[in-house]
DOMAR-152638 format. One line per 3 residues: number of its first residue (from 1); for each residue x, y, z of N, C-alpha, C. Coordinates in pm, whole numbers. Layout:
N
NUM) X:Y:Z:X:Y:Z:X:Y:Z  ...
//
This chain:
70
1) 817:1615:1696:688:1595:1588:816:1529:1452  819:1396:1374:901:1345:1283:827:1301:1183  900:1407:1093:830:1309:936:901:1223:892
4) 864:1115:798:921:1067:792:919:1006:635  944:1071:507:935:1065:408:990:987:308  857:783:256:908:696:242:828:680:78
7) 923:626:-31:877:616:-146:913:508:-202  854:455:-291:826:245:-313:787:234:-424  778:164:-421:813:162:-651:674:136:-655
10) 657:145:-798:468:185:-842:408:45:-762  276:31:-810:247:-82:-776:199:-124:-971  180:-270:-983:222:-318:-1120:402:-338:-1123
13) 462:-263:-1100:632:-233:-1091:713:-399:-1102  609:-513:-1179:711:-624:-1127:771:-638:-1249  889:-605:-1272:990:-718:-1261:1070:-774:-1246
16) 1156:-842:-1311:1301:-895:-1226:1266:-986:-1153  1143:-1090:-1224:1076:-1231:-1130:988:-1144:-998  957:-993:-974:890:-988:-859:751:-1022:-907
19) 672:-1071:-759:491:-1109:-865:371:-986:-721  268:-970:-822:188:-895:-748:138:-885:-600  158:-998:-589:244:-997:-381:285:-936:-376
22) 414:-937:-406:554:-885:-358:442:-667:-331  420:-646:-513:353:-499:-457:258:-479:-341  194:-608:-314:88:-569:-254:163:-562:-85
25) 286:-653:-51:360:-689:52:407:-503:85  450:-429:6:530:-318:-31:431:-228:39  316:-228:-19:219:-158:-89:177:-68:152
28) 79:-280:119:35:-225:285:134:-226:341  319:-279:406:375:-120:481:427:-11:423  396:52:351:379:227:341:239:230:428
31) 126:202:403:46:195:448:86:172:652  106:108:671:136:24:790:221:134:922  364:211:787:394:292:896:313:446:859
34) 253:457:777:255:610:781:85:647:845  105:836:875:1:881:899:-104:889:767  -23:889:733:-82:982:622:-57:935:484
37) -159:896:371:-91:837:231:-122:861:95  -16:936:39:2:1008:-67:37:917:-256  -131:779:-329:-146:752:-391:-99:797:-551
40) 13:773:-573:19:891:-706:-4:812:-794  -63:869:-877:-60:793:-1052:4:823:-1140  -1:782:-1242:-36:887:-1454:-107:769:-1525
43) -222:931:-1524:-331:894:-1629:-411:881:-1571  -502:806:-1559:-673:743:-1549:-648:705:-1385  -743:757:-1292:-733:618:-1142:-891:535:-1212
46) -878:409:-1237:-987:263:-1325:-965:187:-1167  -1125:148:-1207:-1180:54:-1129:-1083:-48:-1066  -971:-100:-1102:-876:-232:-1091:-763:-138:-996
49) -725:0:-1043:-628:115:-888:-768:22:-756  -866:90:-830:-974:91:-604:-921:21:-596  -971:-101:-693:-1064:-288:-634:-884:-288:-567
52) -777:-241:-608:-647:-265:-537:-562:-206:-393  -649:-143:-435:-592:19:-285:-705:10:-185  -809:-49:-227:-944:-90:-161:-871:-269:-44
55) -833:-408:-132:-785:-491:-73:-687:-457:18  -537:-338:-31:-449:-336:80:-508:-283:201  -619:-110:203:-618:-70:301:-720:-131:391
58) -755:-213:336:-820:-335:429:-764:-391:518  -660:-514:432:-515:-577:554:-523:-466:638  -407:-322:618:-456:-286:638:-501:-230:804
61) -625:-235:782:-694:-187:906:-718:-299:976  -724:-383:894:-736:-559:1023:-591:-594:1120  -473:-572:992:-351:-534:1118:-360:-481:1223
64) -392:-338:1204:-395:-250:1315:-491:-250:1423  -581:-344:1338:-699:-399:1485:-661:-519:1566  -626:-608:1569:-571:-697:1555:-414:-714:1598
67) -361:-578:1577:-257:-619:1750:-321:-446:1812  -439:-363:1789:-482:-301:1937:-582:-396:2063  -599:-531:1975:-696:-597:2077:-529:-739:2141
70) -435:-775:2080:-335:-793:2195:-314:-766:2312
//
């Protein structure tokens, strides 16, 4: 059994010219590489956070489905 921990920068940490698209790529990569995913936030989880999480989760599932069908 292998255990791999990966810590990424937070969603919305768009500094030094990084965009929201960059956040989505990092988030999707983390989801694809993991069996378990911990979404840690400060404060209350609000609707925009849930919407972003839903979008990226659907994207990761779509990528996995496409790879299995090939």
